[in-house]
Backbone as XML, in Angstrom:
<?xml version="1.0"?>
<chain id="A" units="angstrom">
  <residue number="1" name="UNK">
    <atom name="N" x="29.032" y="0.751" z="23.946"/>
    <atom name="CA" x="28.808" y="1.733" z="23.016"/>
    <atom name="C" x="28.419" y="2.932" z="23.871"/>
  </residue>
  <residue number="2" name="UNK">
    <atom name="N" x="29.127" y="4.053" z="23.406"/>
    <atom name="CA" x="29.055" y="5.363" z="24.236"/>
    <atom name="C" x="27.627" y="6.033" z="23.699"/>
  </residue>
  <residue number="3" name="UNK">
    <atom name="N" x="27.017" y="6.922" z="24.626"/>
    <atom name="CA" x="25.832" y="7.632" z="24.346"/>
    <atom name="C" x="25.885" y="8.380" z="23.234"/>
  </residue>
  <residue number="4" name="UNK">
    <atom name="N" x="27.072" y="9.093" z="22.976"/>
    <atom name="CA" x="27.285" y="9.942" z="21.720"/>
    <atom name="C" x="27.036" y="9.128" z="20.542"/>
  </residue>
  <residue number="5" name="UNK">
    <atom name="N" x="27.301" y="7.963" z="20.280"/>
    <atom name="CA" x="27.385" y="7.122" z="19.077"/>
    <atom name="C" x="25.965" y="6.717" z="18.905"/>
  </residue>
  <residue number="6" name="UNK">
    <atom name="N" x="25.040" y="6.701" z="19.889"/>
    <atom name="CA" x="23.680" y="6.228" z="19.763"/>
    <atom name="C" x="22.743" y="7.349" z="19.431"/>
  </residue>
  <residue number="7" name="UNK">
    <atom name="N" x="23.088" y="8.566" z="19.417"/>
    <atom name="CA" x="22.222" y="9.632" z="18.980"/>
    <atom name="C" x="22.289" y="9.930" z="17.488"/>
  </residue>
  <residue number="8" name="UNK">
    <atom name="N" x="21.021" y="10.085" z="16.842"/>
    <atom name="CA" x="20.980" y="10.260" z="15.566"/>
    <atom name="C" x="19.974" y="11.291" z="15.269"/>
  </residue>
  <residue number="9" name="UNK">
    <atom name="N" x="20.740" y="12.404" z="14.752"/>
    <atom name="CA" x="19.866" y="13.512" z="14.432"/>
    <atom name="C" x="18.856" y="13.348" z="13.393"/>
  </residue>
  <residue number="10" name="UNK">
    <atom name="N" x="18.789" y="12.267" z="12.536"/>
    <atom name="CA" x="17.767" y="12.101" z="11.672"/>
    <atom name="C" x="16.294" y="11.771" z="12.109"/>
  </residue>
  <residue number="11" name="UNK">
    <atom name="N" x="16.347" y="11.282" z="13.572"/>
    <atom name="CA" x="15.035" y="10.948" z="14.066"/>
    <atom name="C" x="14.157" y="12.266" z="14.521"/>
  </residue>
  <residue number="12" name="UNK">
    <atom name="N" x="14.996" y="13.287" z="15.187"/>
    <atom name="CA" x="13.924" y="14.314" z="15.534"/>
    <atom name="C" x="13.602" y="15.147" z="14.393"/>
  </residue>
  <residue number="13" name="UNK">
    <atom name="N" x="14.570" y="15.404" z="13.462"/>
    <atom name="CA" x="14.372" y="16.262" z="12.211"/>
    <atom name="C" x="13.421" y="15.560" z="11.220"/>
  </residue>
  <residue number="14" name="UNK">
    <atom name="N" x="13.552" y="14.182" z="11.326"/>
    <atom name="CA" x="12.704" y="13.454" z="10.490"/>
    <atom name="C" x="11.118" y="13.607" z="11.030"/>
  </residue>
  <residue number="15" name="UNK">
    <atom name="N" x="11.151" y="13.454" z="12.279"/>
    <atom name="CA" x="9.702" y="13.769" z="13.044"/>
    <atom name="C" x="9.167" y="15.005" z="12.790"/>
  </residue>
  <residue number="16" name="UNK">
    <atom name="N" x="9.915" y="16.079" z="12.979"/>
    <atom name="CA" x="9.544" y="17.499" z="12.667"/>
    <atom name="C" x="9.052" y="17.507" z="11.433"/>
  </residue>
  <residue number="17" name="UNK">
    <atom name="N" x="9.749" y="17.248" z="10.338"/>
    <atom name="CA" x="9.160" y="17.360" z="8.942"/>
    <atom name="C" x="7.965" y="16.537" z="8.565"/>
  </residue>
  <residue number="18" name="UNK">
    <atom name="N" x="8.044" y="15.345" z="9.251"/>
    <atom name="CA" x="6.801" y="14.561" z="8.919"/>
    <atom name="C" x="5.494" y="15.197" z="9.609"/>
  </residue>
  <residue number="19" name="UNK">
    <atom name="N" x="5.699" y="15.683" z="10.920"/>
    <atom name="CA" x="4.534" y="16.221" z="11.475"/>
    <atom name="C" x="3.959" y="17.583" z="10.723"/>
  </residue>
  <residue number="20" name="UNK">
    <atom name="N" x="5.017" y="18.210" z="10.469"/>
    <atom name="CA" x="4.724" y="19.709" z="9.627"/>
    <atom name="C" x="4.155" y="19.435" z="8.293"/>
  </residue>
  <residue number="21" name="UNK">
    <atom name="N" x="4.610" y="18.293" z="7.649"/>
    <atom name="CA" x="4.055" y="17.895" z="6.518"/>
    <atom name="C" x="2.652" y="17.465" z="6.537"/>
  </residue>
  <residue number="22" name="UNK">
    <atom name="N" x="2.329" y="16.771" z="7.531"/>
    <atom name="CA" x="1.166" y="16.176" z="7.787"/>
    <atom name="C" x="0.154" y="17.340" z="7.883"/>
  </residue>
  <residue number="23" name="UNK">
    <atom name="N" x="0.508" y="18.396" z="8.902"/>
    <atom name="CA" x="-0.113" y="19.598" z="8.903"/>
    <atom name="C" x="-0.544" y="20.484" z="7.890"/>
  </residue>
  <residue number="24" name="UNK">
    <atom name="N" x="0.451" y="20.464" z="6.825"/>
    <atom name="CA" x="0.551" y="21.376" z="5.858"/>
    <atom name="C" x="-0.330" y="20.796" z="4.813"/>
  </residue>
  <residue number="25" name="UNK">
    <atom name="N" x="-0.228" y="19.457" z="4.666"/>
    <atom name="CA" x="-1.116" y="18.713" z="3.563"/>
    <atom name="C" x="-2.501" y="18.647" z="3.932"/>
  </residue>
  <residue number="26" name="UNK">
    <atom name="N" x="-2.853" y="18.658" z="5.188"/>
    <atom name="CA" x="-4.140" y="18.801" z="5.856"/>
    <atom name="C" x="-4.792" y="20.054" z="5.430"/>
  </residue>
  <residue number="27" name="UNK">
    <atom name="N" x="-3.969" y="20.916" z="5.688"/>
    <atom name="CA" x="-4.516" y="22.501" z="5.575"/>
    <atom name="C" x="-4.738" y="22.529" z="3.914"/>
  </residue>
  <residue number="28" name="UNK">
    <atom name="N" x="-3.675" y="22.023" z="3.156"/>
    <atom name="CA" x="-3.973" y="22.189" z="1.671"/>
    <atom name="C" x="-5.256" y="21.363" z="1.290"/>
  </residue>
  <residue number="29" name="UNK">
    <atom name="N" x="-5.471" y="20.323" z="1.916"/>
    <atom name="CA" x="-6.548" y="19.459" z="1.433"/>
    <atom name="C" x="-8.045" y="20.158" z="2.043"/>
  </residue>
  <residue number="30" name="UNK">
    <atom name="N" x="-7.796" y="20.814" z="3.224"/>
    <atom name="CA" x="-9.115" y="21.559" z="3.774"/>
    <atom name="C" x="-9.289" y="22.852" z="2.750"/>
  </residue>
  <residue number="31" name="UNK">
    <atom name="N" x="-8.426" y="23.468" z="2.217"/>
    <atom name="CA" x="-8.636" y="24.649" z="1.317"/>
    <atom name="C" x="-8.705" y="24.483" z="-0.055"/>
  </residue>
  <residue number="32" name="UNK">
    <atom name="N" x="-8.875" y="23.267" z="-0.595"/>
    <atom name="CA" x="-8.863" y="22.951" z="-1.947"/>
    <atom name="C" x="-10.003" y="23.430" z="-2.545"/>
  </residue>
  <residue number="33" name="UNK">
    <atom name="N" x="-11.067" y="23.847" z="-2.074"/>
    <atom name="CA" x="-12.100" y="24.238" z="-2.632"/>
    <atom name="C" x="-12.364" y="25.864" z="-2.617"/>
  </residue>
  <residue number="34" name="UNK">
    <atom name="N" x="-11.306" y="26.372" z="-2.226"/>
    <atom name="CA" x="-11.297" y="27.922" z="-2.132"/>
    <atom name="C" x="-10.323" y="28.510" z="-3.272"/>
  </residue>
  <residue number="35" name="UNK">
    <atom name="N" x="-10.747" y="28.728" z="-4.648"/>
    <atom name="CA" x="-9.747" y="29.130" z="-5.558"/>
    <atom name="C" x="-9.303" y="30.645" z="-5.185"/>
  </residue>
  <residue number="36" name="UNK">
    <atom name="N" x="-9.935" y="31.567" z="-4.450"/>
    <atom name="CA" x="-9.588" y="32.798" z="-4.333"/>
    <atom name="C" x="-8.365" y="32.595" z="-3.570"/>
  </residue>
  <residue number="37" name="UNK">
    <atom name="N" x="-8.035" y="31.915" z="-2.611"/>
    <atom name="CA" x="-6.998" y="31.751" z="-1.841"/>
    <atom name="C" x="-5.629" y="31.467" z="-2.522"/>
  </residue>
  <residue number="38" name="UNK">
    <atom name="N" x="-5.635" y="30.869" z="-3.630"/>
    <atom name="CA" x="-4.717" y="30.366" z="-4.442"/>
    <atom name="C" x="-4.452" y="31.156" z="-5.787"/>
  </residue>
  <residue number="39" name="UNK">
    <atom name="N" x="-4.980" y="32.365" z="-5.896"/>
    <atom name="CA" x="-5.198" y="33.192" z="-6.945"/>
    <atom name="C" x="-3.637" y="33.872" z="-7.033"/>
  </residue>
  <residue number="40" name="UNK">
    <atom name="N" x="-2.956" y="34.127" z="-6.215"/>
    <atom name="CA" x="-1.539" y="34.587" z="-6.099"/>
    <atom name="C" x="-0.495" y="33.473" z="-6.730"/>
  </residue>
  <residue number="41" name="UNK">
    <atom name="N" x="-0.888" y="32.396" z="-6.577"/>
    <atom name="CA" x="0.091" y="31.379" z="-7.031"/>
    <atom name="C" x="-0.210" y="30.586" z="-8.179"/>
  </residue>
  <residue number="42" name="UNK">
    <atom name="N" x="-0.928" y="31.284" z="-9.065"/>
    <atom name="CA" x="-1.315" y="30.497" z="-10.567"/>
    <atom name="C" x="-2.183" y="29.599" z="-10.309"/>
  </residue>
  <residue number="43" name="UNK">
    <atom name="N" x="-3.125" y="29.564" z="-9.166"/>
    <atom name="CA" x="-4.101" y="28.567" z="-8.763"/>
    <atom name="C" x="-3.544" y="27.266" z="-8.511"/>
  </residue>
  <residue number="44" name="UNK">
    <atom name="N" x="-2.279" y="27.198" z="-7.927"/>
    <atom name="CA" x="-1.447" y="26.139" z="-7.564"/>
    <atom name="C" x="-1.615" y="25.900" z="-6.006"/>
  </residue>
  <residue number="45" name="UNK">
    <atom name="N" x="-1.981" y="25.059" z="-5.536"/>
    <atom name="CA" x="-2.189" y="24.600" z="-4.102"/>
    <atom name="C" x="-0.816" y="24.315" z="-3.547"/>
  </residue>
  <residue number="46" name="UNK">
    <atom name="N" x="-0.153" y="25.498" z="-3.222"/>
    <atom name="CA" x="1.062" y="25.435" z="-2.728"/>
    <atom name="C" x="1.199" y="24.625" z="-1.469"/>
  </residue>
  <residue number="47" name="UNK">
    <atom name="N" x="0.223" y="24.822" z="-0.662"/>
    <atom name="CA" x="0.100" y="24.139" z="0.638"/>
    <atom name="C" x="0.114" y="22.579" z="0.693"/>
  </residue>
  <residue number="48" name="UNK">
    <atom name="N" x="-0.659" y="22.171" z="-0.289"/>
    <atom name="CA" x="-0.993" y="20.754" z="-0.538"/>
    <atom name="C" x="0.366" y="20.145" z="-1.139"/>
  </residue>
  <residue number="49" name="UNK">
    <atom name="N" x="1.009" y="20.819" z="-1.908"/>
    <atom name="CA" x="2.349" y="20.154" z="-2.909"/>
    <atom name="C" x="3.528" y="20.282" z="-1.812"/>
  </residue>
  <residue number="50" name="UNK">
    <atom name="N" x="3.738" y="21.453" z="-1.229"/>
    <atom name="CA" x="4.883" y="21.260" z="-0.070"/>
    <atom name="C" x="4.605" y="20.522" z="1.073"/>
  </residue>
  <residue number="51" name="UNK">
    <atom name="N" x="3.405" y="20.428" z="1.366"/>
    <atom name="CA" x="3.098" y="19.578" z="2.419"/>
    <atom name="C" x="3.585" y="18.172" z="2.116"/>
  </residue>
  <residue number="52" name="UNK">
    <atom name="N" x="3.255" y="17.615" z="1.021"/>
    <atom name="CA" x="3.489" y="16.379" z="0.596"/>
    <atom name="C" x="5.025" y="16.261" z="0.626"/>
  </residue>
  <residue number="53" name="UNK">
    <atom name="N" x="5.739" y="17.250" z="0.017"/>
    <atom name="CA" x="6.965" y="17.213" z="-0.085"/>
    <atom name="C" x="7.824" y="17.107" z="1.450"/>
  </residue>
  <residue number="54" name="UNK">
    <atom name="N" x="7.337" y="17.792" z="2.251"/>
    <atom name="CA" x="7.892" y="17.784" z="3.576"/>
    <atom name="C" x="7.604" y="16.442" z="4.285"/>
  </residue>
  <residue number="55" name="UNK">
    <atom name="N" x="6.404" y="15.900" z="3.961"/>
    <atom name="CA" x="6.035" y="14.542" z="4.607"/>
    <atom name="C" x="6.824" y="13.531" z="4.076"/>
  </residue>
  <residue number="56" name="UNK">
    <atom name="N" x="7.151" y="13.644" z="2.723"/>
    <atom name="CA" x="8.004" y="12.549" z="2.196"/>
    <atom name="C" x="9.622" y="12.711" z="2.547"/>
  </residue>
  <residue number="57" name="UNK">
    <atom name="N" x="9.988" y="13.871" z="2.737"/>
    <atom name="CA" x="11.203" y="14.042" z="3.239"/>
    <atom name="C" x="11.189" y="13.599" z="4.665"/>
  </residue>
  <residue number="58" name="UNK">
    <atom name="N" x="10.476" y="13.958" z="5.548"/>
    <atom name="CA" x="10.510" y="13.405" z="6.900"/>
    <atom name="C" x="10.403" y="11.852" z="7.144"/>
  </residue>
  <residue number="59" name="UNK">
    <atom name="N" x="9.402" y="11.235" z="6.323"/>
    <atom name="CA" x="9.273" y="9.802" z="6.362"/>
    <atom name="C" x="10.776" y="9.191" z="5.675"/>
  </residue>
  <residue number="60" name="UNK">
    <atom name="N" x="11.243" y="9.850" z="4.708"/>
    <atom name="CA" x="12.685" y="9.372" z="4.153"/>
    <atom name="C" x="13.661" y="9.468" z="5.313"/>
  </residue>
  <residue number="61" name="UNK">
    <atom name="N" x="13.528" y="10.544" z="6.049"/>
    <atom name="CA" x="14.680" y="10.743" z="7.034"/>
    <atom name="C" x="14.270" y="9.398" z="8.188"/>
  </residue>
  <residue number="62" name="UNK">
    <atom name="N" x="13.145" y="9.429" z="8.461"/>
    <atom name="CA" x="12.913" y="8.535" z="9.562"/>
    <atom name="C" x="13.152" y="6.932" z="9.307"/>
  </residue>
  <residue number="63" name="UNK">
    <atom name="N" x="12.872" y="6.671" z="7.902"/>
    <atom name="CA" x="13.061" y="5.274" z="7.427"/>
    <atom name="C" x="14.750" y="5.092" z="7.298"/>
  </residue>
  <residue number="64" name="UNK">
    <atom name="N" x="15.384" y="6.077" z="7.045"/>
    <atom name="CA" x="16.987" y="5.960" z="6.869"/>
    <atom name="C" x="17.549" y="5.803" z="8.205"/>
  </residue>
  <residue number="65" name="UNK">
    <atom name="N" x="16.949" y="6.519" z="9.203"/>
    <atom name="CA" x="17.521" y="6.303" z="10.566"/>
    <atom name="C" x="17.089" y="4.933" z="10.979"/>
  </residue>
  <residue number="66" name="UNK">
    <atom name="N" x="15.904" y="4.514" z="10.619"/>
    <atom name="CA" x="15.515" y="3.150" z="11.133"/>
    <atom name="C" x="16.337" y="2.063" z="10.479"/>
  </residue>
  <residue number="67" name="UNK">
    <atom name="N" x="16.561" y="1.974" z="9.090"/>
    <atom name="CA" x="16.901" y="0.976" z="8.475"/>
    <atom name="C" x="18.486" y="0.951" z="8.566"/>
  </residue>
  <residue number="68" name="UNK">
    <atom name="N" x="19.050" y="2.199" z="8.569"/>
    <atom name="CA" x="20.607" y="2.253" z="8.443"/>
    <atom name="C" x="21.250" y="2.706" z="9.613"/>
  </residue>
  <residue number="69" name="UNK">
    <atom name="N" x="20.886" y="1.996" z="10.819"/>
    <atom name="CA" x="21.650" y="2.368" z="12.019"/>
    <atom name="C" x="22.936" y="1.829" z="12.043"/>
  </residue>
  <residue number="70" name="UNK">
    <atom name="N" x="23.848" y="2.731" z="12.891"/>
    <atom name="CA" x="25.258" y="2.155" z="12.929"/>
    <atom name="C" x="25.487" y="0.911" z="13.686"/>
  </residue>
  <residue number="71" name="UNK">
    <atom name="N" x="26.131" y="-0.065" z="13.112"/>
    <atom name="CA" x="26.577" y="-1.316" z="13.725"/>
    <atom name="C" x="27.699" y="-0.810" z="14.646"/>
  </residue>
  <residue number="72" name="UNK">
    <atom name="N" x="27.674" y="-1.485" z="15.891"/>
    <atom name="CA" x="28.867" y="-1.355" z="16.771"/>
    <atom name="C" x="30.061" y="-1.718" z="16.178"/>
  </residue>
  <residue number="73" name="UNK">
    <atom name="N" x="31.096" y="-1.074" z="16.425"/>
    <atom name="CA" x="32.544" y="-1.416" z="15.765"/>
    <atom name="C" x="33.470" y="-2.199" z="16.734"/>
  </residue>
  <residue number="74" name="UNK">
    <atom name="N" x="32.795" y="-2.378" z="18.066"/>
    <atom name="CA" x="33.524" y="-3.113" z="18.989"/>
    <atom name="C" x="33.421" y="-4.619" z="18.720"/>
  </residue>
  <residue number="75" name="UNK">
    <atom name="N" x="34.442" y="-5.304" z="18.642"/>
    <atom name="CA" x="34.428" y="-6.879" z="18.356"/>
    <atom name="C" x="34.811" y="-7.539" z="19.636"/>
  </residue>
  <residue number="76" name="UNK">
    <atom name="N" x="34.375" y="-8.816" z="19.701"/>
    <atom name="CA" x="34.960" y="-9.774" z="20.766"/>
    <atom name="C" x="36.505" y="-9.868" z="20.669"/>
  </residue>
  <residue number="77" name="UNK">
    <atom name="N" x="37.117" y="-10.005" z="21.832"/>
    <atom name="CA" x="38.599" y="-9.951" z="21.743"/>
    <atom name="C" x="39.137" y="-11.178" z="21.034"/>
  </residue>
  <residue number="78" name="UNK">
    <atom name="N" x="38.639" y="-12.391" z="20.813"/>
    <atom name="CA" x="38.746" y="-13.482" z="20.171"/>
    <atom name="C" x="38.860" y="-13.397" z="18.690"/>
  </residue>
  <residue number="79" name="UNK">
    <atom name="N" x="38.177" y="-12.542" z="18.210"/>
    <atom name="CA" x="38.042" y="-12.527" z="16.682"/>
    <atom name="C" x="39.132" y="-11.463" z="15.976"/>
  </residue>
  <residue number="80" name="UNK">
    <atom name="N" x="40.092" y="-10.885" z="16.827"/>
    <atom name="CA" x="41.118" y="-9.928" z="16.218"/>
    <atom name="C" x="42.227" y="-10.566" z="16.688"/>
  </residue>
  <residue number="81" name="UNK">
    <atom name="N" x="43.350" y="-10.160" z="15.925"/>
    <atom name="CA" x="44.723" y="-10.672" z="16.060"/>
    <atom name="C" x="45.189" y="-9.962" z="17.365"/>
  </residue>
  <residue number="82" name="UNK">
    <atom name="N" x="44.979" y="-8.802" z="17.495"/>
    <atom name="CA" x="45.411" y="-7.919" z="18.748"/>
    <atom name="C" x="44.765" y="-8.542" z="19.968"/>
  </residue>
  <residue number="83" name="UNK">
    <atom name="N" x="43.495" y="-8.723" z="19.888"/>
    <atom name="CA" x="42.751" y="-9.278" z="20.970"/>
    <atom name="C" x="43.219" y="-10.609" z="21.412"/>
  </residue>
  <residue number="84" name="UNK">
    <atom name="N" x="43.531" y="-11.432" z="20.559"/>
    <atom name="CA" x="44.027" y="-12.976" z="20.884"/>
    <atom name="C" x="45.316" y="-12.656" z="21.515"/>
  </residue>
  <residue number="85" name="UNK">
    <atom name="N" x="46.169" y="-11.810" z="21.157"/>
    <atom name="CA" x="47.417" y="-11.601" z="21.710"/>
    <atom name="C" x="47.332" y="-10.980" z="23.221"/>
  </residue>
  <residue number="86" name="UNK">
    <atom name="N" x="46.417" y="-9.915" z="23.437"/>
    <atom name="CA" x="46.155" y="-9.479" z="24.449"/>
    <atom name="C" x="45.498" y="-10.496" z="25.521"/>
  </residue>
  <residue number="87" name="UNK">
    <atom name="N" x="44.672" y="-11.415" z="25.143"/>
    <atom name="CA" x="44.196" y="-12.512" z="26.017"/>
    <atom name="C" x="45.173" y="-13.410" z="26.418"/>
  </residue>
  <residue number="88" name="UNK">
    <atom name="N" x="46.305" y="-13.941" z="25.353"/>
    <atom name="CA" x="47.262" y="-14.726" z="25.717"/>
    <atom name="C" x="48.217" y="-14.178" z="26.789"/>
  </residue>
  <residue number="89" name="UNK">
    <atom name="N" x="48.592" y="-12.734" z="26.557"/>
    <atom name="CA" x="49.425" y="-12.095" z="27.452"/>
    <atom name="C" x="48.819" y="-12.111" z="28.768"/>
  </residue>
  <residue number="90" name="UNK">
    <atom name="N" x="47.572" y="-11.805" z="28.962"/>
    <atom name="CA" x="46.733" y="-11.856" z="30.281"/>
    <atom name="C" x="46.805" y="-13.103" z="30.949"/>
  </residue>
  <residue number="91" name="UNK">
    <atom name="N" x="46.711" y="-14.197" z="30.168"/>
    <atom name="CA" x="46.738" y="-15.404" z="30.803"/>
    <atom name="C" x="47.934" y="-15.899" z="31.113"/>
  </residue>
  <residue number="92" name="UNK">
    <atom name="N" x="49.055" y="-15.515" z="30.481"/>
    <atom name="CA" x="50.440" y="-15.682" z="31.122"/>
    <atom name="C" x="50.725" y="-15.095" z="32.188"/>
  </residue>
  <residue number="93" name="UNK">
    <atom name="N" x="50.499" y="-13.891" z="32.393"/>
    <atom name="CA" x="50.536" y="-13.011" z="33.785"/>
    <atom name="C" x="49.436" y="-13.325" z="34.698"/>
  </residue>
  <residue number="94" name="UNK">
    <atom name="N" x="48.410" y="-14.127" z="34.469"/>
    <atom name="CA" x="47.821" y="-14.466" z="35.588"/>
    <atom name="C" x="46.730" y="-13.313" z="35.950"/>
  </residue>
  <residue number="95" name="UNK">
    <atom name="N" x="46.395" y="-12.624" z="34.927"/>
    <atom name="CA" x="45.545" y="-11.265" z="35.127"/>
    <atom name="C" x="44.205" y="-11.719" z="34.830"/>
  </residue>
  <residue number="96" name="UNK">
    <atom name="N" x="43.756" y="-12.774" z="34.167"/>
    <atom name="CA" x="42.456" y="-13.240" z="33.991"/>
    <atom name="C" x="41.830" y="-13.911" z="35.329"/>
  </residue>
  <residue number="97" name="UNK">
    <atom name="N" x="40.685" y="-13.749" z="35.490"/>
    <atom name="CA" x="40.086" y="-14.623" z="36.616"/>
    <atom name="C" x="39.583" y="-15.847" z="36.191"/>
  </residue>
</chain>
């Protein structure tokens, strides 16, 4: 398998969103007792809610990168018709060791 197929962009982006989500959720929880801070947002703790959204999105990306990894598409030569023909041709010509 080549190095390009093993790179998955969901891992670093999911990690980034998860870390930022934890930080923003923590800040929202730390400032929950300060109603003057949320007067402009109709008394909604925007930091807490968007922190949880970012955390859920980051965890979702990390889980999808973990559980849905690409399977290698390379198969052994004896499992495909073309591979069996190539193996037979190499044996006839004495190319196999």
